[in-house]
TITOR-6573 format. One line per 5 residues: their letters; for each residue y, x, z negated of N, C-alpha, C. Coordinates in nm, 2 decimals. Layout:
N
a = Y X Z Y X Z Y X Z; ...
END
This chain:
139
mptaq = 2.23 0.32 2.06 2.36 0.43 2.15 2.45 0.34 2.06; 2.54 0.39 1.95 2.67 0.32 1.94 2.77 0.26 2.02; 2.83 0.18 2.02 2.95 0.07 2.07 3.09 0.15 2.06; 3.14 0.18 2.12 3.32 0.25 2.16 3.33 0.19 2.02; 3.36 0.12 1.97 3.34 -0.05 1.83 3.36 0.07 1.72
qlssl = 3.17 0.08 1.67 3.08 0.11 1.58 3.15 0.28 1.59; 3.15 0.35 1.67 3.17 0.50 1.68 3.37 0.46 1.65; 3.44 0.39 1.68 3.58 0.41 1.64 3.59 0.36 1.43; 3.54 0.26 1.37 3.46 0.24 1.27 3.44 0.32 1.19; 3.32 0.36 1.24 3.29 0.54 1.15 3.39 0.64 1.15
aavnc = 3.46 0.63 1.28 3.54 0.74 1.24 3.62 0.75 1.19; 3.73 0.64 1.13 3.83 0.58 1.08 3.75 0.57 0.90; 3.67 0.64 0.85 3.63 0.68 0.75 3.67 0.80 0.71; 3.68 0.89 0.81 3.67 1.02 0.75 3.55 1.10 0.72; 3.42 1.06 0.73 3.31 1.12 0.68 3.26 1.18 0.76
evafd = 3.21 1.30 0.76 3.11 1.37 0.84 2.97 1.30 0.88; 3.02 1.26 1.03 2.95 1.20 1.13 2.80 1.27 1.22; 2.66 1.29 1.29 2.56 1.36 1.33 2.59 1.25 1.42; 2.56 1.29 1.59 2.49 1.22 1.63 2.47 1.25 1.68; 2.45 1.43 1.68 2.45 1.47 1.83 2.26 1.45 1.82
nltrq = 2.18 1.49 1.92 2.02 1.48 1.96 1.94 1.57 1.82; 2.02 1.62 1.77 1.87 1.78 1.69 1.85 1.69 1.55; 2.06 1.65 1.56 2.07 1.57 1.38 1.94 1.50 1.41; 1.97 1.39 1.48 1.96 1.24 1.45 1.72 1.27 1.52; 1.71 1.36 1.56 1.54 1.47 1.55 1.52 1.46 1.45
lyatd = 1.60 1.56 1.34 1.61 1.60 1.23 1.56 1.44 1.11; 1.69 1.38 1.16 1.63 1.28 1.04 1.56 1.14 1.05; 1.48 1.16 1.14 1.41 1.09 1.25 1.24 1.11 1.18; 1.22 1.22 1.08 1.11 1.21 1.01 1.20 1.16 0.84; 1.00 1.16 0.75 1.02 1.20 0.61 0.92 1.22 0.61
asiyq = 0.83 1.20 0.50 0.71 1.25 0.38 0.63 1.19 0.47; 0.65 1.07 0.55 0.53 0.96 0.56 0.47 1.02 0.74; 0.41 0.93 0.75 0.35 0.98 0.94 0.46 0.85 1.02; 0.55 0.80 0.99 0.61 0.73 1.11 0.75 0.88 1.13; 0.80 0.77 1.30 0.94 0.91 1.34 1.03 0.75 1.43
vepma = 1.12 0.70 1.37 1.17 0.63 1.38 1.37 0.68 1.42; 1.37 0.72 1.56 1.53 0.77 1.53 1.67 0.68 1.51; 1.72 0.76 1.46 1.85 0.71 1.39 1.98 0.66 1.54; 2.05 0.62 1.47 2.13 0.59 1.55 2.29 0.70 1.53; 2.22 0.75 1.40 2.39 0.85 1.39 2.29 0.85 1.25
vafpr = 2.38 1.05 1.20 2.37 1.09 1.00 2.51 1.06 0.96; 2.50 1.05 0.86 2.59 1.04 0.83 2.64 1.14 0.64; 2.72 1.21 0.63 2.70 1.28 0.41 2.80 1.28 0.42; 2.86 1.19 0.36 2.90 1.16 0.21 2.88 1.22 0.11; 3.08 1.27 0.05 3.10 1.40 -0.07 3.10 1.35 -0.13
darqa = 3.16 1.24 -0.18 3.12 1.14 -0.35 3.09 0.96 -0.28; 3.10 0.92 -0.40 3.10 0.76 -0.37 3.17 0.69 -0.32; 3.27 0.75 -0.32 3.48 0.67 -0.27 3.40 0.68 -0.12; 3.37 0.77 -0.08 3.38 0.86 0.08 3.22 0.73 0.13; 3.12 0.73 0.02 3.00 0.60 0.01 3.02 0.49 0.07
rslik = 3.08 0.46 -0.04 3.14 0.32 -0.05 3.25 0.27 0.12; 3.39 0.38 0.16 3.36 0.32 0.26 3.30 0.31 0.35; 3.24 0.42 0.36 3.17 0.47 0.57 3.04 0.35 0.56; 2.96 0.33 0.38 2.90 0.20 0.38 2.98 0.03 0.47; 3.08 0.03 0.40 3.14 -0.10 0.44 3.18 -0.11 0.54
aatqa = 3.22 0.01 0.60 3.29 0.02 0.80 3.19 -0.05 0.84; 3.03 0.05 0.83 2.93 0.03 0.87 2.87 -0.07 0.90; 2.90 -0.18 0.75 2.81 -0.35 0.78 2.89 -0.40 0.83; 3.07 -0.33 0.84 3.15 -0.45 0.95 3.14 -0.47 1.08; 3.09 -0.30 1.05 3.05 -0.25 1.25 2.93 -0.32 1.33
gisii = 2.84 -0.35 1.21 2.76 -0.45 1.28 2.64 -0.35 1.24; 2.64 -0.22 1.18 2.48 -0.07 1.20 2.42 -0.09 1.07; 2.34 -0.15 1.12 2.22 -0.11 0.94 2.22 0.01 0.88; 2.23 0.05 0.74 2.26 0.19 0.69 2.10 0.16 0.63; 2.12 0.27 0.62 1.96 0.34 0.56 1.94 0.48 0.49
prgag = 1.95 0.46 0.32 1.94 0.57 0.25 1.87 0.68 0.24; 1.93 0.79 0.22 1.84 0.89 0.19 1.89 1.00 0.13; 1.75 0.96 0.05 1.78 1.11 0.03 1.71 1.22 0.01; 1.54 1.30 -0.02 1.52 1.41 0.00 1.45 1.39 0.05; 1.38 1.30 0.12 1.26 1.26 0.26 1.20 1.35 0.22
tglag = 1.11 1.25 0.09 0.95 1.29 0.01 0.87 1.21 0.01; 0.99 1.03 0.04 0.91 0.93 0.04 0.75 0.90 0.10; 0.65 0.83 0.12 0.52 0.85 0.22 0.53 0.71 0.28; 0.61 0.60 0.28 0.62 0.48 0.32 0.72 0.47 0.43; 0.84 0.59 0.47 0.89 0.54 0.53 1.07 0.48 0.55
galge = 1.09 0.53 0.36 1.19 0.40 0.33 1.31 0.47 0.42; 1.29 0.60 0.39 1.45 0.70 0.50 1.43 0.70 0.62; 1.41 0.58 0.68 1.35 0.60 0.85 1.44 0.45 0.88; 1.49 0.43 0.95 1.55 0.37 1.07 1.61 0.33 1.17; 1.69 0.30 1.27 1.74 0.26 1.35 1.93 0.28 1.36
glvvd = 1.93 0.30 1.29 2.06 0.25 1.19 2.12 0.34 1.17; 2.30 0.35 1.07 2.28 0.52 0.99 2.24 0.51 0.91; 2.16 0.68 0.94 2.12 0.70 0.79 2.23 0.79 0.76; 2.20 0.77 0.60 2.41 0.81 0.51 2.27 0.87 0.40; 2.29 1.03 0.41 2.24 1.18 0.33 2.29 1.14 0.25
farhn = 2.22 1.14 0.09 2.30 1.15 0.00 2.27 1.25 -0.02; 2.19 1.36 -0.03 2.17 1.44 -0.04 2.23 1.64 -0.05; 2.29 1.60 0.01 2.35 1.76 0.09 2.51 1.79 -0.01; 2.55 1.68 -0.05 2.69 1.70 -0.11 2.75 1.63 -0.21; 2.62 1.53 -0.33 2.54 1.49 -0.46 2.48 1.51 -0.56
kkitd = 2.50 1.65 -0.54 2.42 1.74 -0.66 2.46 1.75 -0.71; 2.57 1.70 -0.85 2.66 1.72 -0.97 2.55 1.64 -1.09; 2.56 1.70 -1.19 2.52 1.60 -1.30 2.62 1.59 -1.39; 2.71 1.50 -1.38 2.80 1.44 -1.45 2.86 1.44 -1.65; 2.73 1.42 -1.69 2.68 1.35 -1.84 2.61 1.33 -1.90
ldlek = 2.58 1.39 -2.00 2.49 1.39 -2.03 2.43 1.35 -2.20; 2.37 1.28 -2.27 2.40 1.19 -2.38 2.26 1.23 -2.46; 2.27 1.34 -2.45 2.11 1.36 -2.56 2.01 1.29 -2.71; 2.13 1.17 -2.71 2.07 1.08 -2.83 2.06 0.95 -2.82; 2.10 0.92 -2.64 2.06 0.81 -2.63 1.93 0.88 -2.47
tdrag = 1.89 0.99 -2.45 1.81 1.07 -2.33 1.91 1.06 -2.25; 2.03 1.00 -2.19 2.08 0.97 -2.08 2.15 1.04 -2.07; 2.13 1.08 -1.88 2.22 1.11 -1.82 2.30 1.06 -1.71; 2.40 1.07 -1.64 2.46 1.12 -1.53 2.47 1.17 -1.42; 2.43 1.12 -1.33 2.44 1.27 -1.21 2.48 1.17 -1.11
ragvv = 2.51 1.23 -0.97 2.48 1.20 -0.83 2.40 1.13 -0.75; 2.38 1.09 -0.63 2.25 1.10 -0.56 2.19 1.17 -0.51; 2.24 1.26 -0.53 2.18 1.40 -0.45 2.11 1.48 -0.57; 2.14 1.50 -0.67 2.08 1.57 -0.78 1.84 1.51 -0.74; 1.78 1.70 -0.71 1.71 1.62 -0.73 1.66 1.70 -0.84
ldqln = 1.50 1.68 -0.91 1.45 1.70 -1.05 1.45 1.82 -1.02; 1.41 1.91 -0.98 1.44 2.09 -1.01 1.57 2.15 -1.06; 1.66 2.10 -1.05 1.80 2.07 -1.07 1.81 2.01 -1.22; 1.72 1.91 -1.22 1.81 1.82 -1.34 1.72 1.92 -1.47; 1.61 1.96 -1.42 1.51 2.03 -1.54 1.60 2.14 -1.59
efyvr = 1.63 2.22 -1.48 1.71 2.34 -1.52 1.83 2.27 -1.69; 1.88 2.18 -1.56 2.02 2.11 -1.66 1.99 2.14 -1.81; 1.85 2.02 -1.83 1.80 2.02 -1.92 1.76 2.12 -2.01; 1.69 2.21 -1.95 1.65 2.37 -2.07 1.78 2.45 -2.13; 1.90 2.43 -2.00 1.99 2.49 -2.08 2.07 2.41 -2.30
tdfvl = 2.00 2.30 -2.25 2.02 2.22 -2.32 1.91 2.15 -2.47; 1.81 2.23 -2.44 1.65 2.26 -2.52 1.59 2.06 -2.51; 1.60 2.07 -2.41 1.53 1.89 -2.42 1.47 1.89 -2.32; 1.32 1.86 -2.34 1.24 1.84 -2.27 1.19 1.68 -2.19; 1.21 1.70 -2.04 1.11 1.59 -1.97 1.01 1.54 -2.01
drmwl = 0.92 1.43 -1.91 0.79 1.39 -1.88 0.73 1.45 -1.88; 0.57 1.57 -1.88 0.59 1.69 -1.86 0.52 1.58 -1.68; 0.50 1.45 -1.70 0.49 1.42 -1.56 0.56 1.44 -1.42; 0.66 1.44 -1.46 0.82 1.47 -1.38 0.77 1.62 -1.35; 0.77 1.69 -1.43 0.76 1.83 -1.37 0.70 1.92 -1.24
rvpar = 0.62 1.83 -1.19 0.55 1.88 -1.12 0.62 1.85 -0.94; 0.73 1.74 -0.93 0.77 1.71 -0.83 0.91 1.76 -0.78; 0.91 1.89 -0.71 1.06 1.99 -0.75 1.17 1.93 -0.69; 1.06 1.83 -0.55 1.20 1.84 -0.40 1.23 1.66 -0.46; 1.19 1.53 -0.59 1.17 1.47 -0.64 1.37 1.41 -0.58
lwag = 1.40 1.31 -0.58 1.54 1.25 -0.62 1.53 1.24 -0.73; 1.58 1.24 -0.80 1.65 1.19 -0.94 1.76 1.09 -0.97; 1.78 1.03 -0.91 1.94 0.91 -0.83 1.97 0.84 -0.99; 2.09 0.84 -0.97 2.16 0.73 -1.07 2.19 0.73 -1.18
END
């Protein structure tokens, strides 16, 4: 359970943070066999809010667990600290350079969304990735 100081640090960021039992239980699992209940779950709306949230949590001594779609098989999206869910609000593809085959998008972009974006530009991704619809394509 977070201390009063930790709660006030997170509240000062003005980011949606859930401390309720249901949300913490939902984020206690991913595609792995592990189950670890987090202290809280945060839902930043953009990079600036995520940066402020992570800075405040770090200064308050709270560990950070970044989370995408929760499809990893090794438990990487689990932990006892603050889970930062990048998939809920960060789904925008912001730029595409077909000559360099490069794109810019927020951390919550999933592969189906990226494929749909590329279809509109007649660009084809490597077929290997087309079979993994929930995988996050962050970066």
